C-alpha positions in Angstrom: 82.9 70.4 134.3 84.0 67.9 136.5 87.9 68.1 137.8 89.2 65.3 135.8 87.6 67.2 132.9 90.0 69.6 133.8 92.8 67.8 134.1 92.7 67.3 137.7 94.5 64.2 139.4 92.3 63.1 142.1 94.1 60.3 145.0 92.9 58.6 148.3 95.3 57.3 150.8 94.4 55.4 153.6 95.2 57.0 157.0 94.0 54.4 159.5 92.6 50.8 159.2 91.8 49.1 162.1 88.9 48.3 165.2 87.2 50.6 166.7 84.6 50.7 169.4 81.0 51.1 167.0 79.5 55.2 167.6 75.9 54.4 168.3 75.0 56.2 165.3 77.3 53.6 163.3 75.9 50.8 165.3 72.4 51.2 164.3 73.2 51.9 161.0 75.1 48.4 160.6 72.7 46.3 163.5 75.5 45.8 165.9 75.1 47.1 169.3 76.5 50.5 170.5 79.9 50.1 171.2 80.2 46.8 169.4 83.5 46.2 167.3 83.8 47.2 164.1 85.7 48.0 161.1 87.1 51.5 160.3 89.2 52.8 157.1 89.5 56.6 157.1 91.1 58.1 153.7 92.1 61.5 152.7 91.1 62.2 149.3 93.5 64.5 147.5 92.8 66.8 144.3 95.9 67.6 142.8 97.9 66.5 146.1 95.6 69.0 148.1 93.4 67.3 151.2 89.7 67.9 149.7 87.5 65.3 151.9 88.4 63.3 154.7 86.5 59.7 155.1 85.4 57.3 157.4 83.7 54.2 156.5 82.6 51.6 158.6 82.0 47.4 158.2 80.8 45.1 160.5 83.9 42.8 162.3 81.8 40.0 160.6 82.9 41.8 156.7 86.3 42.6 158.3 86.7 38.8 159.0 85.3 37.3 155.6 87.7 40.1 153.8 90.8 41.3 155.6 92.1 43.0 153.0 90.0 45.9 154.4 93.0 46.9 156.7 94.8 46.9 154.2 96.3 50.4 153.8 97.4 50.1 150.4 94.0 49.4 148.8 
């Protein structure tokens, strides 16, 4: 049975969003230069108000330029 089926409530909040140098593995996967600028969004996932997961999502800078909402911490 999933947590939602058990009546648990999942939420998320963005704790950081901004430009950072691409870590080596991220650079390779996104096809950007090592250390090149990428956008990262760090989110804390919570289950019933308790942190249960930390996620980082990286985007090529060009994607951000086309979608500046990626830095919106309310999304």
